C-alpha positions in Angstrom: 13.2 18.8 -5.4 10.2 18.1 -8.0 7.2 16.2 -7.5 8.2 12.4 -7.2 4.9 10.5 -8.6 4.8 6.3 -8.0 2.5 3.9 -8.1 2.0 0.5 -5.5 -0.3 -2.0 -6.0 -1.7 -4.8 -3.4 -4.3 -6.9 -4.3 -7.1 -5.5 -6.6 -5.7 -1.9 -5.2 -3.5 0.9 -7.1 -2.1 3.6 -5.0 -0.4 6.7 -6.8 1.2 9.2 -5.3 2.8 12.1 -5.5 5.4 13.1 -2.6 6.7 16.8 -2.1 8.8 18.9 0.4 6.3 19.7 3.1 5.0 19.3 6.7 4.0 15.6 6.6 0.3 15.9 5.4 -0.8 13.0 4.1 -4.1 13.4 1.6 -6.0 10.1 0.8 -8.4 11.2 -1.9 -9.3 14.2 -0.6 -9.1 13.4 3.2 -6.6 13.5 5.7 -5.8 9.7 6.3 -6.7 9.9 9.6 -9.8 10.4 8.5 -9.6 7.7 5.7 -8.1 4.7 7.3 -10.0 4.7 11.0 -8.0 2.4 12.8 -4.9 2.9 14.2 -3.0 -0.3 12.6 -3.8 1.1 9.1 -2.3 4.4 9.6 1.1 2.9 11.6 1.2 0.9 8.2 1.1 4.4 6.4 4.0 5.6 8.5 6.2 2.8 8.3 8.4 3.9 5.7 9.0 7.6 7.1 9.9 6.4 10.5 12.3 3.7 9.3 13.9 6.2 7.1 13.5 9.2 9.6 11.5 11.6 7.3 8.8 12.3 9.9 6.9 15.5 9.1 9.6 16.2 6.4 7.2 15.2 2.6 3.6 15.8 1.6 2.1 13.1 0.3 -1.1 13.3 -1.8 -2.3 10.0 -2.8 -5.2 8.8 -5.3 -6.3 5.3 -4.4 -8.7 3.0 -6.2 -10.0 -0.7 -5.9 -10.2 -3.3 -3.1 -10.1 -3.1 0.4 -9.1 -0.3 3.0 -6.2 -3.2 4.3 -4.8 -3.5 0.7 -5.1 0.3 -0.4 -3.4 1.0 2.9 -0.2 -1.6 2.2 -0.3 -0.7 -1.3 0.1 3.2 -0.5 2.9 2.0 2.3 4.8 0.8 -1.1 4.0 3.0 -3.3 6.0 5.4 -0.6 8.7 3.3 -0.2 9.4 3.1 -3.7 9.5 7.1 -4.1 12.2 7.0 -1.1 14.2 5.1 -3.1 13.9 7.5 -5.8 15.4 10.2 -3.4 17.6 8.4 -1.6 19.4 5.1 -3.0 20.8 4.2 0.5 17.8 4.3 1.8 16.8 0.7 -0.1 18.4 -2.0 2.4 16.3 -0.5 5.2 13.0 -0.6 3.4 14.1 -3.8 2.4 15.0 -5.8 5.2 11.1 -4.6 6.8 9.8 -6.3 3.5 8.5 -2.7 2.3 9.9 -2.8 -1.2 8.9 -6.3 -2.3 5.0 -6.1 -4.4 3.1 -8.8 -2.3 1.9 -11.3 -5.3 -0.8 -12.9 -3.7 -4.2 -12.6 -5.2 -7.6 -14.0 -4.7 -7.9 -17.2 -6.4 -10.9 -17.6 -9.6 -13.8 -19.9 -8.9 -13.7 -22.9 -10.9 -16.3 -23.9 -12.6 -18.0 -27.0 -11.5 -16.9 -26.3 -7.8 -19.0 -23.9 -5.5 -15.5 -21.7 -4.6 -11.9 -21.4 -5.7 -11.0 -24.2 -3.5 -14.5 -26.0 -2.1 -16.2 -28.7 -4.0 -20.0 -29.7 -4.0 -20.5 -32.1 -1.5 -20.1 -35.7 -2.7 -22.7 -38.3 -2.7 -21.2 -41.8 -3.6 -24.8 -43.6 -3.4 
């Protein structure tokens, strides 16, 4: 097996991953993923595709992620890893799809409109 390269996106975050056979090391922007994502919830999101496909500590992942916040970055990495596993073995797709890991979340921040305070919030209306 060679290096598998996939991309994942979430909000403004873009994650490019390089998956190789290895011992389970996940390096995000030059740091260990436990150092880059300090909370257990974010670490769980990154490990989710590995546990669902029974590939824990079998692959090394090198990640370049940019944009957005850490939650969006973690979910972008999760999507990229899921796509890489489907490239390796297409039989894993139903298990990943059932957990919602194969769908790109299209929700983005709504833009601010002119003449309004925010995207939906209006300036206070005065009748008189």
